[in-house]
C-alpha positions in Angstrom: 53.3 185.8 135.4 53.6 182.1 136.0 56.8 181.7 138.0 56.7 178.5 140.1 59.1 178.0 143.0 61.0 174.8 143.8 59.4 174.7 147.2 55.9 174.8 145.8 56.6 172.2 143.1 58.2 169.9 145.7 55.1 170.2 147.8 53.1 169.0 144.9 55.5 166.1 144.4 56.9 167.6 141.2 60.5 168.1 140.2 61.1 170.6 137.4 63.6 169.9 134.7 65.4 173.2 135.0 66.2 175.6 137.9 66.2 179.2 136.6 68.9 180.9 138.7 67.8 184.6 138.7 70.8 186.1 140.4 71.1 189.3 142.5 71.0 191.7 139.6 68.0 189.9 138.0 66.2 190.0 141.3 66.9 193.5 142.6 68.3 195.8 139.8 65.4 197.6 138.1 67.0 197.3 134.6 68.0 193.7 135.0 64.5 192.8 136.3 63.3 193.5 132.7 65.7 190.8 131.4 64.3 188.3 134.0 60.7 189.0 133.0 61.5 188.7 129.2 63.3 185.4 129.7 60.5 184.0 131.9 58.0 185.0 129.2 60.0 183.0 126.6 60.2 180.0 128.9 56.5 180.1 129.5 55.7 180.6 125.8 57.7 177.5 124.7 56.5 175.4 127.7 59.8 174.9 129.5 59.5 173.0 132.8 61.3 175.3 135.2 61.1 176.8 138.7 63.1 179.4 140.7 64.3 179.2 144.3 62.6 182.5 145.1 63.5 183.7 148.6 65.7 180.7 149.1 68.1 181.9 146.5 71.1 183.8 147.8 74.1 185.5 146.1 76.4 182.9 144.5 79.3 184.5 146.4 81.0 185.6 143.2 81.6 189.3 144.1 83.1 188.2 147.5 85.5 185.7 145.8 86.6 188.2 143.1 87.3 190.8 145.8 89.4 188.2 147.7 87.0 187.2 150.5 87.2 183.4 150.1 85.5 182.8 153.5 82.4 184.8 152.5 82.3 183.1 149.1 82.3 179.6 150.7 79.7 180.5 153.3 77.4 181.7 150.5 78.2 178.7 148.2 77.7 176.0 150.8 74.3 177.5 151.7 73.2 177.5 148.1 74.6 174.0 147.5 72.8 172.6 150.5 69.4 174.0 149.2 69.9 172.9 145.6 71.1 169.4 146.6 68.0 169.1 148.8 65.9 169.8 145.8 68.0 167.4 143.7 68.7 170.1 141.2 70.4 168.7 138.1 70.2 171.5 135.5 70.5 175.2 136.0 70.0 178.1 133.5 71.0 181.6 134.3 71.0 185.0 132.6 74.2 186.1 134.4 77.6 185.1 133.1 79.1 185.7 136.6 76.6 183.2 138.1 77.1 180.9 135.2 80.9 180.9 135.6 81.0 180.3 139.3 78.2 177.7 139.4 79.7 175.7 136.6 83.4 176.0 137.4 83.8 176.6 141.2 80.8 175.1 142.9 81.8 171.5 141.9 84.8 171.4 144.3 82.4 172.3 147.1 79.9 169.6 146.3 77.7 171.4 143.9 77.7 169.4 140.7 75.2 170.6 138.1 74.8 171.1 134.4 74.9 174.9 134.1 73.8 176.7 130.9 73.9 180.4 130.1 70.7 181.7 128.6 72.4 182.6 125.3 73.2 178.9 124.8 69.7 177.9 126.0 68.0 180.4 123.6 70.1 179.1 120.7 69.0 175.5 121.6 65.3 176.6 121.6 65.8 178.3 118.2 67.6 175.3 116.7 64.8 173.0 117.9 62.2 175.3 116.3 60.5 176.1 119.6 61.3 179.8 119.4 59.9 181.4 116.3 59.9 185.1 115.4 56.4 186.6 115.2 57.2 190.3 115.1 56.2 192.7 112.4 59.7 193.4 111.1 60.8 195.7 113.9 64.4 194.7 113.3 64.5 195.1 109.6 67.2 197.5 108.6 68.6 197.7 112.1 72.3 197.4 112.8 73.2 195.5 115.9 76.5 195.0 117.5 77.2 192.4 120.2 79.3 193.0 123.3 81.2 189.9 124.5 80.9 189.4 128.3 84.3 188.4 129.7 82.9 185.7 132.0 81.0 184.2 129.0 83.5 184.7 126.3 87.1 184.7 127.3 86.5 182.7 130.6 84.2 180.0 129.1 84.6 180.2 125.3 80.9 181.0 124.5 81.1 183.2 121.4 78.9 181.6 118.8 75.7 181.1 120.8 74.9 184.8 121.3 75.6 185.6 117.7 73.5 182.6 116.5 70.6 184.0 118.6 71.0 187.4 117.0 71.0 185.8 113.5 67.4 184.8 114.2 66.5 188.4 114.0 66.1 190.2 110.7 69.1 192.5 111.4 72.6 193.3 110.3 75.1 192.1 112.9 78.3 194.3 112.9 81.3 193.5 115.0 83.2 196.0 117.2 87.0 196.3 116.8 87.5 194.4 120.0 85.4 191.3 119.9 85.5 187.5 120.6 88.9 186.5 122.1 90.1 190.1 121.9 86.9 191.5 123.5 87.1 194.6 125.8 85.8 194.3 129.3 82.8 196.6 130.1 84.7 197.6 133.3 82.5 195.8 135.9 84.1 192.3 136.0 86.2 190.9 138.9 84.2 192.8 141.6 85.0 196.1 139.9 81.2 196.7 139.8 81.2 197.4 143.5 84.1 199.8 143.8 85.0 203.3 142.6 87.1 203.7 139.4 90.8 203.8 139.8 92.5 207.0 138.4 93.0 206.9 134.6 92.4 208.9 131.5 89.1 207.4 130.5 86.5 205.0 131.9 86.5 201.6 130.3 82.8 201.7 129.3 83.4 205.1 127.6 86.1 203.5 125.6 83.8 200.7 124.7 81.1 203.2 123.7 83.6 204.7 121.2 83.9 201.3 119.5 80.1 201.1 119.4 80.0 204.4 117.6 82.5 203.2 115.0 80.1 200.4 114.0 77.3 202.9 113.4 75.0 200.3 115.2 71.8 201.6 116.8 71.4 198.6 119.2 74.0 197.0 121.4 73.1 193.4 122.4 74.5 192.2 125.7 74.1 188.9 127.6 75.1 190.1 131.1 73.3 192.4 133.6 76.7 193.9 134.6 77.5 194.6 131.0 74.0 196.1 130.6 74.7 198.7 133.3 78.1 199.6 132.0 77.2 199.7 128.4 74.0 201.7 129.1 76.1 204.3 131.0 78.8 204.2 128.3 76.5 205.1 125.4 74.8 207.8 127.6 78.2 209.5 128.2 79.7 212.6 126.5 79.9 211.1 123.0 77.0 212.5 120.9 77.4 209.7 118.4 76.1 207.1 120.9 73.2 209.0 122.5 70.6 207.3 120.2 72.1 203.8 120.8 69.9 201.5 122.8 71.2 198.5 124.9 69.1 195.3 125.2 69.7 191.8 126.5 69.4 188.9 124.1 66.3 187.7 125.9 64.6 191.1 125.5 65.3 191.1 121.7 64.0 187.5 121.3 60.9 188.3 123.4 60.3 191.4 121.1 60.7 189.2 118.0 58.2 186.7 119.4 55.7 189.4 120.0 55.8 188.7 123.8 57.3 192.1 124.8 57.4 195.7 123.7 60.9 196.7 124.7 60.5 200.2 123.3 62.9 200.1 120.4 
């Protein structure tokens, strides 16, 4: 795959239009790596001028901040800001709402001022511009898809329409869960909850969310967050037999499938 780094491009005297911020999940989690690859295939297919930081990219510090460790967050943030400012980064696209939220809303006060776009919005722009066109053989025809709103994308930043517009490009039936948009239900991993054990309760949040999936009778859950991917995948694989056939895919994977760039195993 053609994935240029900022360092390599700078050495050639080039400055890419976009920095693709991969994120920790997209770099190291086996399931999230598939999202990264699908998104890169789309970027290469439409000729987007982009690069990644590669080994120079560190965690944004979001989990540390949400867990209350402001010092660790600022250490990570200042390191990233120093590197990005050295490369004169202006525009960032990321597949992770957690990275999107913190880069857009909390890096500016530390000196990191960038135009930050989540990949759902970026994909919508590419579709609207006619750069992304579906080439598939009707794999989505007759499918029912429901979309899970990520808290850090939806309620935290008001991005509700872009993911749904992306899904409209597919030949599917989009059905909403009971808890959606401004009343969306967290997958259970936000606010650093991803990195700690469950607190005592009657039911896991993602199991509750899986019940709402079952009510829609959808056979695909679309997500736009690697944390949501993990939690929803676990949720639909739990004890409820009504969700065992439900598959979870990121928006980028679905679009890559529709473009004929990827076989995601639907």
